[in-house]
C-alpha positions as protocol buffer text, in pm:
chain_id: "A"
residue {
  index: 1
  type: UNK
  ca { x: 9954 y: 937 z: 22175 }
}
residue {
  index: 2
  type: UNK
  ca { x: 10163 y: 641 z: 22155 }
}
residue {
  index: 3
  type: UNK
  ca { x: 10252 y: 508 z: 22464 }
}
residue {
  index: 4
  type: UNK
  ca { x: 10541 y: 618 z: 22620 }
}
residue {
  index: 5
  type: UNK
  ca { x: 10736 y: 299 z: 22608 }
}
residue {
  index: 6
  type: UNK
  ca { x: 10688 y: 301 z: 22232 }
}
residue {
  index: 7
  type: UNK
  ca { x: 10835 y: 661 z: 22162 }
}
residue {
  index: 8
  type: UNK
  ca { x: 11165 y: 505 z: 22045 }
}
residue {
  index: 9
  type: UNK
  ca { x: 11175 y: 412 z: 21655 }
}
residue {
  index: 10
  type: UNK
  ca { x: 11356 y: 92 z: 21772 }
}
residue {
  index: 11
  type: UNK
  ca { x: 11056 y: -3 z: 22027 }
}
residue {
  index: 12
  type: UNK
  ca { x: 10783 y: 119 z: 21790 }
}
residue {
  index: 13
  type: UNK
  ca { x: 10958 y: -133 z: 21537 }
}
residue {
  index: 14
  type: UNK
  ca { x: 10986 y: -414 z: 21793 }
}
residue {
  index: 15
  type: UNK
  ca { x: 10621 y: -356 z: 21885 }
}
residue {
  index: 16
  type: UNK
  ca { x: 10488 y: -436 z: 21544 }
}
residue {
  index: 17
  type: UNK
  ca { x: 10669 y: -751 z: 21531 }
}
residue {
  index: 18
  type: UNK
  ca { x: 10595 y: -874 z: 21860 }
}
residue {
  index: 19
  type: UNK
  ca { x: 10207 y: -816 z: 21768 }
}
residue {
  index: 20
  type: UNK
  ca { x: 10269 y: -1016 z: 21436 }
}
residue {
  index: 21
  type: UNK
  ca { x: 10477 y: -1306 z: 21615 }
}
residue {
  index: 22
  type: UNK
  ca { x: 10179 y: -1346 z: 21844 }
}
residue {
  index: 23
  type: UNK
  ca { x: 9903 y: -1360 z: 21599 }
}
residue {
  index: 24
  type: UNK
  ca { x: 10036 y: -1678 z: 21458 }
}
residue {
  index: 25
  type: UNK
  ca { x: 9920 y: -1870 z: 21767 }
}
residue {
  index: 26
  type: UNK
  ca { x: 9594 y: -1638 z: 21847 }
}
residue {
  index: 27
  type: UNK
  ca { x: 9330 y: -1692 z: 21598 }
}
residue {
  index: 28
  type: UNK
  ca { x: 9127 y: -1388 z: 21752 }
}
residue {
  index: 29
  type: UNK
  ca { x: 9403 y: -1147 z: 21676 }
}
residue {
  index: 30
  type: UNK
  ca { x: 9344 y: -927 z: 21395 }
}
residue {
  index: 31
  type: UNK
  ca { x: 9731 y: -962 z: 21251 }
}
residue {
  index: 32
  type: UNK
  ca { x: 9663 y: -1335 z: 21228 }
}
residue {
  index: 33
  type: UNK
  ca { x: 9478 y: -1293 z: 20895 }
}
residue {
  index: 34
  type: UNK
  ca { x: 9645 y: -1024 z: 20696 }
}
residue {
  index: 35
  type: UNK
  ca { x: 9534 y: -925 z: 20338 }
}
residue {
  index: 36
  type: UNK
  ca { x: 9804 y: -1002 z: 20103 }
}
residue {
  index: 37
  type: UNK
  ca { x: 9822 y: -812 z: 19747 }
}
residue {
  index: 38
  type: UNK
  ca { x: 10000 y: -964 z: 19468 }
}
residue {
  index: 39
  type: UNK
  ca { x: 9981 y: -854 z: 19079 }
}
residue {
  index: 40
  type: UNK
  ca { x: 9775 y: -1089 z: 18864 }
}
residue {
  index: 41
  type: UNK
  ca { x: 9913 y: -1199 z: 18505 }
}
residue {
  index: 42
  type: UNK
  ca { x: 9751 y: -955 z: 18342 }
}
residue {
  index: 43
  type: UNK
  ca { x: 9928 y: -690 z: 18580 }
}
residue {
  index: 44
  type: UNK
  ca { x: 9598 y: -586 z: 18794 }
}
residue {
  index: 45
  type: UNK
  ca { x: 9645 y: -617 z: 19146 }
}
residue {
  index: 46
  type: UNK
  ca { x: 9465 y: -903 z: 19345 }
}
residue {
  index: 47
  type: UNK
  ca { x: 9408 y: -923 z: 19719 }
}
residue {
  index: 48
  type: UNK
  ca { x: 9318 y: -1195 z: 19929 }
}
residue {
  index: 49
  type: UNK
  ca { x: 9329 y: -1297 z: 20300 }
}
residue {
  index: 50
  type: UNK
  ca { x: 9568 y: -1542 z: 20453 }
}
residue {
  index: 51
  type: UNK
  ca { x: 9661 y: -1672 z: 20779 }
}
residue {
  index: 52
  type: UNK
  ca { x: 9976 y: -1631 z: 20924 }
}
residue {
  index: 53
  type: UNK
  ca { x: 10165 y: -1972 z: 21013 }
}
residue {
  index: 54
  type: UNK
  ca { x: 10491 y: -1830 z: 21117 }
}
residue {
  index: 55
  type: UNK
  ca { x: 10685 y: -1489 z: 21176 }
}
residue {
  index: 56
  type: UNK
  ca { x: 11015 y: -1442 z: 21248 }
}
residue {
  index: 57
  type: UNK
  ca { x: 11155 y: -1083 z: 21374 }
}
residue {
  index: 58
  type: UNK
  ca { x: 11522 y: -1167 z: 21328 }
}
residue {
  index: 59
  type: UNK
  ca { x: 11535 y: -1271 z: 20959 }
}
residue {
  index: 60
  type: UNK
  ca { x: 11220 y: -1030 z: 20901 }
}
residue {
  index: 61
  type: UNK
  ca { x: 10999 y: -1330 z: 20732 }
}
residue {
  index: 62
  type: UNK
  ca { x: 10648 y: -1434 z: 20741 }
}
residue {
  index: 63
  type: UNK
  ca { x: 10505 y: -1759 z: 20624 }
}
residue {
  index: 64
  type: UNK
  ca { x: 10132 y: -1853 z: 20489 }
}
residue {
  index: 65
  type: UNK
  ca { x: 10059 y: -2141 z: 20333 }
}
residue {
  index: 66
  type: UNK
  ca { x: 9859 y: -2198 z: 19993 }
}
residue {
  index: 67
  type: UNK
  ca { x: 9713 y: -2426 z: 19727 }
}
residue {
  index: 68
  type: UNK
  ca { x: 9960 y: -2509 z: 19453 }
}
residue {
  index: 69
  type: UNK
  ca { x: 9678 y: -2474 z: 19198 }
}
residue {
  index: 70
  type: UNK
  ca { x: 9541 y: -2129 z: 19320 }
}
residue {
  index: 71
  type: UNK
  ca { x: 9604 y: -1844 z: 19099 }
}
residue {
  index: 72
  type: UNK
  ca { x: 9792 y: -1639 z: 19355 }
}
residue {
  index: 73
  type: UNK
  ca { x: 10118 y: -1917 z: 19306 }
}
residue {
  index: 74
  type: UNK
  ca { x: 10142 y: -1823 z: 18918 }
}
residue {
  index: 75
  type: UNK
  ca { x: 10138 y: -1434 z: 19017 }
}
residue {
  index: 76
  type: UNK
  ca { x: 10400 y: -1518 z: 19281 }
}
residue {
  index: 77
  type: UNK
  ca { x: 10590 y: -1692 z: 19042 }
}
residue {
  index: 78
  type: UNK
  ca { x: 10555 y: -1424 z: 18783 }
}
residue {
  index: 79
  type: UNK
  ca { x: 10610 y: -1129 z: 18992 }
}
residue {
  index: 80
  type: UNK
  ca { x: 10707 y: -1227 z: 19347 }
}
residue {
  index: 81
  type: UNK
  ca { x: 10649 y: -910 z: 19487 }
}
residue {
  index: 82
  type: UNK
  ca { x: 10390 y: -867 z: 19757 }
}
residue {
  index: 83
  type: UNK
  ca { x: 10218 y: -630 z: 20008 }
}
residue {
  index: 84
  type: UNK
  ca { x: 10062 y: -715 z: 20330 }
}
residue {
  index: 85
  type: UNK
  ca { x: 9798 y: -525 z: 20555 }
}
residue {
  index: 86
  type: UNK
  ca { x: 9681 y: -594 z: 20876 }
}
residue {
  index: 87
  type: UNK
  ca { x: 9476 y: -334 z: 21071 }
}
residue {
  index: 88
  type: UNK
  ca { x: 9381 y: -398 z: 21467 }
}
residue {
  index: 89
  type: UNK
  ca { x: 9072 y: -187 z: 21517 }
}
residue {
  index: 90
  type: UNK
  ca { x: 9081 y: -226 z: 21894 }
}
residue {
  index: 91
  type: UNK
  ca { x: 9422 y: -119 z: 21922 }
}
residue {
  index: 92
  type: UNK
  ca { x: 9377 y: 108 z: 21659 }
}
residue {
  index: 93
  type: UNK
  ca { x: 9725 y: -33 z: 21496 }
}
residue {
  index: 94
  type: UNK
  ca { x: 9808 y: -65 z: 21111 }
}
residue {
  index: 95
  type: UNK
  ca { x: 10078 y: -248 z: 21001 }
}
residue {
  index: 96
  type: UNK
  ca { x: 10187 y: -217 z: 20591 }
}
residue {
  index: 97
  type: UNK
  ca { x: 10479 y: -447 z: 20486 }
}
residue {
  index: 98
  type: UNK
  ca { x: 10612 y: -522 z: 20155 }
}
residue {
  index: 99
  type: UNK
  ca { x: 10881 y: -798 z: 20051 }
}
residue {
  index: 100
  type: UNK
  ca { x: 10935 y: -1090 z: 19844 }
}
residue {
  index: 101
  type: UNK
  ca { x: 10781 y: -1405 z: 19817 }
}
residue {
  index: 102
  type: UNK
  ca { x: 10950 y: -1740 z: 19782 }
}
residue {
  index: 103
  type: UNK
  ca { x: 10706 y: -2048 z: 19678 }
}
residue {
  index: 104
  type: UNK
  ca { x: 10795 y: -2360 z: 19835 }
}
residue {
  index: 105
  type: UNK
  ca { x: 10631 y: -2696 z: 19741 }
}
residue {
  index: 106
  type: UNK
  ca { x: 10773 y: -3032 z: 19764 }
}
residue {
  index: 107
  type: UNK
  ca { x: 11115 y: -2921 z: 19976 }
}
residue {
  index: 108
  type: UNK
  ca { x: 11221 y: -2911 z: 20283 }
}
residue {
  index: 109
  type: UNK
  ca { x: 11024 y: -2612 z: 20406 }
}
residue {
  index: 110
  type: UNK
  ca { x: 10715 y: -2744 z: 20273 }
}
residue {
  index: 111
  type: UNK
  ca { x: 10744 y: -3092 z: 20423 }
}
residue {
  index: 112
  type: UNK
  ca { x: 10812 y: -2928 z: 20770 }
}
residue {
  index: 113
  type: UNK
  ca { x: 10545 y: -2700 z: 20712 }
}
residue {
  index: 114
  type: UNK
  ca { x: 10292 y: -2980 z: 20616 }
}
residue {
  index: 115
  type: UNK
  ca { x: 10396 y: -3169 z: 20922 }
}
residue {
  index: 116
  type: UNK
  ca { x: 10364 y: -2938 z: 21177 }
}
residue {
  index: 117
  type: UNK
  ca { x: 10005 y: -2828 z: 21053 }
}
residue {
  index: 118
  type: UNK
  ca { x: 9665 y: -2915 z: 21194 }
}
residue {
  index: 119
  type: UNK
  ca { x: 9479 y: -3191 z: 21008 }
}
residue {
  index: 120
  type: UNK
  ca { x: 9169 y: -2970 z: 20985 }
}
residue {
  index: 121
  type: UNK
  ca { x: 9412 y: -2697 z: 20844 }
}
residue {
  index: 122
  type: UNK
  ca { x: 9513 y: -2928 z: 20548 }
}
residue {
  index: 123
  type: UNK
  ca { x: 9171 y: -3053 z: 20457 }
}
residue {
  index: 124
  type: UNK
  ca { x: 9142 y: -2807 z: 20188 }
}
residue {
  index: 125
  type: UNK
  ca { x: 9434 y: -2944 z: 19982 }
}
residue {
  index: 126
  type: UNK
  ca { x: 9237 y: -3241 z: 19917 }
}
residue {
  index: 127
  type: UNK
  ca { x: 8975 y: -3052 z: 19737 }
}
residue {
  index: 128
  type: UNK
  ca { x: 8907 y: -3135 z: 19399 }
}
residue {
  index: 129
  type: UNK
  ca { x: 8866 y: -2952 z: 19180 }
}
residue {
  index: 130
  type: UNK
  ca { x: 9110 y: -2698 z: 19261 }
}
residue {
  index: 131
  type: UNK
  ca { x: 9032 y: -2342 z: 19404 }
}
residue {
  index: 132
  type: UNK
  ca { x: 8906 y: -2073 z: 19136 }
}
residue {
  index: 133
  type: UNK
  ca { x: 8760 y: -2378 z: 18915 }
}
residue {
  index: 134
  type: UNK
  ca { x: 8411 y: -2236 z: 18768 }
}
residue {
  index: 135
  type: UNK
  ca { x: 8160 y: -2427 z: 18894 }
}
residue {
  index: 136
  type: UNK
  ca { x: 7774 y: -2496 z: 18823 }
}
residue {
  index: 137
  type: UNK
  ca { x: 7680 y: -2606 z: 19172 }
}
residue {
  index: 138
  type: UNK
  ca { x: 7839 y: -2537 z: 19486 }
}
residue {
  index: 139
  type: UNK
  ca { x: 7806 y: -2888 z: 19622 }
}
residue {
  index: 140
  type: UNK
  ca { x: 8008 y: -3037 z: 19346 }
}
residue {
  index: 141
  type: UNK
  ca { x: 8319 y: -3049 z: 19555 }
}
residue {
  index: 142
  type: UNK
  ca { x: 8478 y: -3347 z: 19688 }
}
residue {
  index: 143
  type: UNK
  ca { x: 8746 y: -3353 z: 19974 }
}
residue {
  index: 144
  type: UNK
  ca { x: 8727 y: -3692 z: 20101 }
}
residue {
  index: 145
  type: UNK
  ca { x: 9008 y: -3811 z: 19908 }
}
residue {
  index: 146
  type: UNK
  ca { x: 9355 y: -3893 z: 20100 }
}
residue {
  index: 147
  type: UNK
  ca { x: 9654 y: -3689 z: 20011 }
}
residue {
  index: 148
  type: UNK
  ca { x: 9670 y: -3328 z: 19935 }
}
residue {
  index: 149
  type: UNK
  ca { x: 10056 y: -3231 z: 19995 }
}
residue {
  index: 150
  type: UNK
  ca { x: 10059 y: -3237 z: 19610 }
}
residue {
  index: 151
  type: UNK
  ca { x: 9870 y: -2951 z: 19633 }
}
residue {
  index: 152
  type: UNK
  ca { x: 10042 y: -2797 z: 19911 }
}
residue {
  index: 153
  type: UNK
  ca { x: 10271 y: -2444 z: 19919 }
}
residue {
  index: 154
  type: UNK
  ca { x: 10453 y: -2292 z: 20148 }
}
residue {
  index: 155
  type: UNK
  ca { x: 10490 y: -1921 z: 20087 }
}
residue {
  index: 156
  type: UNK
  ca { x: 10776 y: -1717 z: 20275 }
}
residue {
  index: 157
  type: UNK
  ca { x: 10787 y: -1363 z: 20242 }
}
residue {
  index: 158
  type: UNK
  ca { x: 11097 y: -1182 z: 20328 }
}
residue {
  index: 159
  type: UNK
  ca { x: 10972 y: -836 z: 20435 }
}
residue {
  index: 160
  type: UNK
  ca { x: 11179 y: -520 z: 20274 }
}
residue {
  index: 161
  type: UNK
  ca { x: 10981 y: -257 z: 20438 }
}
residue {
  index: 162
  type: UNK
  ca { x: 10736 y: -223 z: 20748 }
}
residue {
  index: 163
  type: UNK
  ca { x: 10506 y: 79 z: 20799 }
}
residue {
  index: 164
  type: UNK
  ca { x: 10350 y: 143 z: 21122 }
}
residue {
  index: 165
  type: UNK
  ca { x: 10061 y: 350 z: 21167 }
}
residue {
  index: 166
  type: UNK
  ca { x: 9931 y: 407 z: 21542 }
}
residue {
  index: 167
  type: UNK
  ca { x: 9584 y: 617 z: 21539 }
}
residue {
  index: 168
  type: UNK
  ca { x: 9488 y: 803 z: 21862 }
}
residue {
  index: 169
  type: UNK
  ca { x: 9256 y: 1126 z: 21939 }
}
residue {
  index: 170
  type: UNK
  ca { x: 9563 y: 1300 z: 22058 }
}
residue {
  index: 171
  type: UNK
  ca { x: 9750 y: 1255 z: 21768 }
}
residue {
  index: 172
  type: UNK
  ca { x: 9861 y: 976 z: 21521 }
}
residue {
  index: 173
  type: UNK
  ca { x: 10215 y: 824 z: 21483 }
}
residue {
  index: 174
  type: UNK
  ca { x: 10351 y: 663 z: 21147 }
}
residue {
  index: 175
  type: UNK
  ca { x: 10728 y: 500 z: 21141 }
}
residue {
  index: 176
  type: UNK
  ca { x: 10884 y: 351 z: 20819 }
}
residue {
  index: 177
  type: UNK
  ca { x: 11110 y: 83 z: 20865 }
}
residue {
  index: 178
  type: UNK
  ca { x: 11332 y: -41 z: 20567 }
}
residue {
  index: 179
  type: UNK
  ca { x: 11564 y: -350 z: 20572 }
}
residue {
  index: 180
  type: UNK
  ca { x: 11688 y: -513 z: 20896 }
}
residue {
  index: 181
  type: UNK
  ca { x: 11987 y: -504 z: 21120 }
}
residue {
  index: 182
  type: UNK
  ca { x: 12276 y: -289 z: 21115 }
}
residue {
  index: 183
  type: UNK
  ca { x: 12176 y: -125 z: 20777 }
}
residue {
  index: 184
  type: UNK
  ca { x: 11823 y: -94 z: 20874 }
}
residue {
  index: 185
  type: UNK
  ca { x: 11665 y: 260 z: 20823 }
}
residue {
  index: 186
  type: UNK
  ca { x: 11415 y: 384 z: 21054 }
}
residue {
  index: 187
  type: UNK
  ca { x: 11198 y: 724 z: 21018 }
}
residue {
  index: 188
  type: UNK
  ca { x: 10923 y: 865 z: 21176 }
}
residue {
  index: 189
  type: UNK
  ca { x: 10657 y: 978 z: 20898 }
}
residue {
  index: 190
  type: UNK
  ca { x: 10381 y: 1233 z: 20914 }
}
residue {
  index: 191
  type: UNK
  ca { x: 10062 y: 1049 z: 20948 }
}
C-alpha cells in the first residue's frame, strides 16, 4: 500500500516531483535517465534515454540537453509533443509525464545551461560527424576539436500531465495530475 503520508493526492503528486527533482543531482537515481518519446518525421514513435538536467516543480518543467544535429530536434520542431517515462524498480514507482517541448539553441537558456555543465558532459557536442550519421567504421569519429556550443541544444518540457503508479503487493495506487496550481485536476485511478 501507499505509505500513509502519501495517501492524499496532493502529497502523492509532491512525492513524484520531489523524486524527479532529486534525480537531477543523483546519477544513481532511476529517474535520472528517463525515456523520452517523440513522433518521428514519418509519424512513428521514437524513444531514447536522456539525462535530466533540471526539474522545476513550481513551473512543472523538466530540462535535458541534446545535439542540434540529432533526429530528435527535427522531430521536436515538427511535433513538440513528448511523453516521458521513468521507473524505479526498488521503490516500485513509475512516473509517466506528457508535455510540450521547447528547443533552445544559441539563446540565453542554452548559454546558461552550457556554462553550468561539466566539461565532460559537453565533449559529445564536439563529435564529428553528428549523431545518427552512418559510419563504415565506428572508430571514424572525432571529438578532439574545440567548440561544440554550435551543436548544443537545451530542451525544456512543460509538463501537462503527470501519472504516478505505486506498485505494492498489498495493492497498487495510481493517480493522474493534469495542469498546475489552482486549476490543477487531481484524481485517483484504478491501477
